[in-house]
C-alpha positions in Angstrom: 74.5 109.5 75.1 75.1 111.0 77.9 75.7 110.1 81.6 75.6 111.4 84.9 78.0 112.8 87.6 79.2 110.3 90.3 81.4 112.9 91.9 81.7 114.1 95.3 79.3 113.6 97.3 76.9 111.2 94.8 75.7 108.3 96.7 74.7 104.7 95.5 71.3 105.9 93.2 73.7 108.2 92.1 76.3 106.2 91.0 73.4 103.6 89.7 72.1 106.3 87.5 76.0 106.7 86.1 76.1 103.0 85.6 72.9 102.6 83.8 73.7 106.0 81.6 76.7 104.1 80.8 77.5 102.9 76.9 76.0 99.1 76.7 79.2 97.7 75.8 81.1 99.1 78.7 78.4 97.6 81.0 79.0 94.3 79.1 82.5 94.1 79.7 81.9 95.0 83.8 79.4 91.9 84.1 82.1 89.7 81.7 84.9 90.5 83.8 83.5 88.7 86.7 83.0 85.7 84.6 86.1 86.0 82.8 87.8 86.1 86.5 85.1 83.5 87.5 86.3 80.8 85.0 89.6 82.0 85.1 90.2 81.6 88.8 88.4 78.0 89.1 92.0 76.7 86.7 94.5 79.1 88.0 95.0 77.9 91.9 95.1 74.3 90.9 97.8 74.8 88.1 100.4 72.8 89.8 98.0 70.3 91.4 96.3 69.4 87.8 99.9 69.4 86.2 101.2 66.5 89.0 98.2 64.3 89.6 96.2 64.5 85.9 99.1 65.2 83.8 101.4 63.1 85.7 104.6 65.5 85.7 107.3 65.1 88.3 106.5 68.1 90.8 110.0 70.0 90.2 109.0 70.0 86.4 105.5 71.5 87.6 107.6 73.9 89.7 109.4 75.5 86.7 106.1 75.8 84.7 104.0 77.7 87.3 107.0 79.9 87.7 106.6 80.3 84.2 103.2 80.7 83.8 102.9 83.2 86.6 105.8 86.0 84.9 104.3 85.1 81.5 100.7 86.1 82.8 101.9 89.1 84.5 105.2 90.4 83.0 104.0 89.5 79.3 101.2 92.3 79.6 104.0 94.9 78.9 103.2 93.4 75.2 99.9 94.5 75.8 100.2 97.9 74.6 101.9 97.2 71.5 99.0 94.4 70.5 96.5 97.5 71.3 98.0 99.6 69.1 97.9 97.0 66.3 94.7 95.2 66.7 92.4 98.0 69.0 91.4 97.0 72.5 88.2 94.8 71.5 90.4 92.6 69.2 92.9 92.5 71.8 90.8 91.4 74.3 89.3 88.5 72.2 92.5 87.3 71.0 93.2 86.7 74.7 90.1 84.8 75.4 90.8 82.5 71.9 94.4 82.1 73.7 93.2 81.0 76.6 90.7 78.4 75.5 92.6 76.8 73.1 95.1 76.2 76.2 92.6 75.2 78.4 91.4 72.3 75.5 95.6 71.5 75.2 95.0 71.4 79.0 92.6 68.8 78.8 94.5 66.5 76.2 97.7 66.8 78.2 95.7 64.2 80.5 96.6 61.4 77.8 99.5 63.4 76.0 101.7 65.0 78.6 103.9 67.1 76.1 100.4 69.1 75.6 101.2 70.8 79.1 103.9 73.3 77.6 102.1 75.2 75.0 98.5 74.6 77.2 100.7 76.5 79.7 102.0 79.3 77.7 98.8 79.8 76.5 96.3 80.1 79.3 99.3 82.5 80.4 99.2 84.6 77.6 95.6 85.1 77.7 95.3 87.5 80.8 99.3 88.8 79.8 97.1 90.5 77.0 93.2 90.5 78.2 93.7 92.3 81.7 95.7 95.7 80.4 93.0 95.9 77.1 90.0 95.5 79.6 90.7 98.4 81.8 92.2 100.4 79.3 88.9 99.7 77.4 87.2 100.9 80.6 89.5 104.5 81.3 88.5 104.9 77.3 85.2 105.0 77.6 84.8 107.1 80.2 85.8 110.6 81.7 88.5 111.1 83.8 86.1 112.2 86.5 84.7 108.4 86.3 87.9 106.7 85.6 88.5 106.6 89.7 85.0 104.7 90.0 85.0 102.4 86.9 88.2 101.0 87.6 87.5 100.3 91.1 83.8 98.9 90.0 85.9 96.8 87.4 87.9 95.8 90.5 85.1 94.8 92.5 84.0 92.5 89.8 87.6 90.9 88.8 87.5 90.0 92.7 84.3 88.6 93.1 85.1 86.0 90.5 88.6 85.3 91.8 87.0 85.1 95.4 84.0 82.6 94.0 86.4 80.8 91.3 88.3 78.4 93.8 85.2 77.6 95.9 83.5 76.4 93.0 86.4 74.7 91.4 87.2 72.7 95.2 83.6 71.1 94.3 84.6 70.1 90.9 88.5 69.5 91.2 88.2 65.5 92.3 85.7 65.2 89.3 87.6 63.8 85.8 89.6 66.7 85.2 89.3 65.9 81.5 85.9 67.0 81.9 86.8 69.9 83.7 89.4 71.9 81.4 87.0 71.0 78.4 84.1 72.6 80.3 85.8 75.7 81.2 87.0 75.8 77.8 83.5 75.5 76.7 82.7 78.4 78.9 85.8 80.8 77.6 84.5 79.8 74.5 81.0 81.2 75.5 83.0 84.4 76.5 84.8 85.0 73.7 81.9 85.6 71.5 79.8 87.1 73.6 82.8 89.6 74.1 82.6 90.0 70.1 78.9 90.4 70.0 78.3 92.7 73.2 81.4 95.5 72.4 81.5 98.3 70.3 85.4 99.1 69.0 86.6 102.6 71.0 88.9 104.9 70.0 92.3 106.3 71.8 91.2 109.4 73.5 93.5 112.4 72.8 96.4 112.3 75.2 96.4 115.2 77.8 99.2 118.4 76.7 102.1 117.9 79.0 101.9 120.7 81.8 105.1 122.2 80.4 105.1 122.1 76.4 108.3 120.2 75.5 111.1 122.2 73.8 110.0 122.4 69.5 111.5 120.4 67.0 112.2 117.0 65.8 112.6 115.1 69.0 109.8 117.1 70.9 106.9 114.1 70.6 110.0 111.7 72.1 110.9 114.3 74.8 107.2 114.7 76.0 107.0 110.5 76.1 110.4 110.4 78.1 108.7 113.3 80.9 106.1 111.1 81.3 107.8 108.1 82.1 110.1 110.0 83.9 107.2 111.6 86.0 106.0 107.2 86.4 109.2 106.3 87.7 107.7 106.6 91.8 104.2 105.2 91.2 106.0 102.0 89.3 108.4 101.7 92.3 105.2 101.9 94.8 103.6 99.9 92.7 106.3 97.0 92.7 106.6 97.6 96.4 102.7 97.1 96.3 102.7 93.7 94.5 106.0 92.5 96.4 104.1 92.9 99.8 101.0 91.4 98.3 102.2 88.2 96.8 104.1 87.6 100.7 100.4 87.0 101.9 99.1 85.7 98.5 101.3 82.7 98.3 102.6 81.6 101.8 98.9 82.5 103.7 98.0 78.9 102.6 100.8 76.9 103.9 100.5 78.9 107.0 96.9 78.5 107.4 97.2 75.2 107.0 99.9 74.7 110.2 97.2 77.4 112.3 93.9 75.7 111.5 93.3 73.6 108.3 93.1 74.6 104.0 89.4 75.4 104.9 90.5 78.8 107.1 92.1 79.8 103.9 88.9 79.9 102.0 87.8 82.0 104.9 91.0 84.4 104.8 90.4 84.7 101.1 87.0 85.2 101.2 87.0 88.0 103.5 89.7 89.5 101.1 87.9 89.4 98.2 84.6 90.4 99.8 86.1 93.5 101.3 87.6 94.6 97.9 84.0 94.3 96.0 81.9 96.0 98.8 84.2 99.0 99.7 86.5 99.6 96.8 84.1 101.1 94.3 82.3 103.4 97.4 85.6 104.6 98.3 87.1 105.5 94.8 86.4 108.9 94.7 88.2 109.3 98.2 91.2 107.3 97.1 91.2 109.3 93.4 91.3 112.6 95.7 93.9 111.8 99.0 97.0 112.9 99.1 99.4 110.4 97.2 101.9 110.8 99.9 99.6 109.9 103.0 97.7 107.2 100.9 101.0 105.2 99.8 102.1 105.4 103.2 99.0 104.8 105.2 98.2 101.4 102.8 101.9 99.9 103.6 101.4 101.0 107.1 98.3 99.1 107.3 99.9 96.0 105.2 102.3 95.9 108.0 99.7 96.1 111.1 97.7 93.7 109.1 100.6 90.7 108.4 102.0 91.7 112.4 98.9 90.7 113.5 98.9 87.5 111.6 102.1 86.4 113.3 99.6 86.0 116.8 99.1 82.9 115.2 95.2 82.5 116.0 92.3 82.1 113.4 90.7 85.2 115.2 94.1 87.1 114.1 94.1 85.4 110.7 90.6 87.4 110.0 91.4 90.4 111.7 95.2 90.9 110.3 93.5 89.8 106.9 90.9 92.6 107.1 94.0 95.2 108.1 95.6 93.9 105.1 93.0 94.1 102.8 92.3 98.0 104.3 95.7 98.6 102.7 95.3 96.8 99.5 92.3 98.8 98.6 93.7 102.0 99.0 97.1 101.1 97.2 95.7 99.2 93.9 93.4 101.4 92.9 95.6 104.5 93.7 98.3 103.0 91.4 96.5 102.2 88.6 95.1 106.0 88.5 98.5 107.4 89.2 99.8 105.1 86.3 97.4 106.0 84.0 97.4 109.5 84.9 101.1 109.5 84.4 101.5 108.3 81.0 98.3 110.0 79.4 96.9 108.7 75.8 98.1 105.5 76.5 96.3 103.2 79.0 96.9 100.0 77.7 100.5 100.4 77.9 100.1 102.1 81.5 98.6 98.8 82.8 100.8 96.7 80.8 103.6 98.5 83.3 101.9 97.5 86.0 101.3 94.2 85.4 104.5 94.0 84.6 105.8 95.3 88.2 103.0 92.6 89.7 104.8 89.8 87.9 108.1 91.2 89.1 107.1 91.8 92.5 105.6 88.4 92.9 109.1 86.9 91.4 111.3 88.6 94.2 108.3 87.7 96.9 108.6 84.4 96.1 112.2 84.0 96.2 112.7 85.6 99.3 109.3 84.5 100.7 110.1 80.8 100.2 113.8 81.7 102.2 112.5 83.6 104.8 109.0 80.9 105.2 111.8 77.8 105.0 114.1 79.4 107.5 111.5 80.3 110.2 109.4 76.8 109.5 112.5 75.3 110.5 113.4 77.4 113.3 109.8 75.9 114.7 108.9 79.4 114.6 107.1 80.0 111.7 104.9 82.7 113.4 108.1 85.0 112.8 107.7 84.9 108.9 104.8 87.6 109.2 106.9 89.9 111.2 109.9 89.9 108.6 106.8 90.5 106.5 105.3 93.4 108.7 109.1 94.9 108.6 109.3 94.9 104.8 106.2 96.6 104.5 106.8 99.1 107.5 110.3 100.0 105.2 107.7 100.7 102.2 105.7 102.9 104.4 108.6 104.8 105.7 110.1 105.3 102.0 106.7 106.5 100.7 106.7 108.9 103.5 109.8 110.5 102.4 109.9 110.2 98.4 106.3 110.1 97.6 105.1 113.1 95.5 101.5 114.5 94.2 99.7 113.4 91.2 100.0 116.2 88.0 97.3 118.2 88.4 94.8 119.1 85.7 94.2 122.4 84.7 90.7 123.6 84.1 90.6 123.1 80.6 91.2 119.8 81.1 89.1 118.8 83.5 85.0 117.7 82.4 83.3 120.6 82.9 79.3 119.4 82.8 77.2 116.0 82.4 77.7 116.0 78.8 81.2 115.3 79.7 80.9 112.6 82.0 81.3 109.8 80.0 83.1 109.8 76.5 81.0 108.7 73.5 81.8 105.1 72.5 82.9 105.2 68.9 
């Protein structure tokens, strides 16, 4: 099997040829990623509403369950690496989808049997906690380092397309019978699980890159190499945490703010713009994002987020759309590069690297929820909700300054480690 290099200067036609040269299992996974995100985001944004209105739980209990589900969904991904080590990438994804299918069935039953909502929340959240690290690791394992930025960007585009369309589709159905909606989604995920089982081929972990400096000889050399890899990843982990911290202010509080500016429909347009920009631009710019100076890219991304959130504070619908566009540009640059940095600095174990990335998302989201809740309530009580976004912009500007001071470039591969020709452009699927 061979593939073309979608390298520097490759246009859309070259990228299409590269895609058609990929293993069938990898092509199937990219398409299935869209369907997984579509189905997931037909229920995830509405879990709180379903638990209160359909299941009948107290709103405080529902709030605690949503917080627990969010932390499990992101923080639980740190278990993705050990699970992949034991089961392999394909089996981990199939297990994760099975858990989510069972969780949706229990959610449907919880309308009649409320206690079933508790295990349902855990299973629905545990599914993506295991699935997403394995999904990205499958892509990283199946392609060369040259193609890694492009196909992580394509995978992100597929996921964001599903995230953007899922809530819009669910909004048309959420007022219908919730049991039929949840059981229908369970049936969809059962089909998705079967498709993963049928379409994907098991892949073996690629050999780890040799460290830049050989560890000291002796029994502890392997452990020392692992510790050195983790130490080299501390700064990317820090900036990934800050990125998600800033992002979840936008994700969690835009709905409350948009409802005050116009109507809840404004939120739909804002989120559609956000997802559409990621879908269209991130794959196109993936190679440039991978090659850009790390310090400048991270600092510039946070600066764009600061400008975007400052624009939101103007309070008009055009300002919301313009601010979202600026914010999304920073998101496009920052999240893909964070993925690449973590995988690059923890070589040979992409599932663990993406598990760490998801854990940082959980920590960032938790902190943003706590800090943002107090800030939003404070400014709303003061009659100045626009100032909330100025407070967020100040934090994003602080992150940009920190990145400018502490950012460090990625480890450079030697010529011996880099792919040398088209035959290395796509790693063999075994």
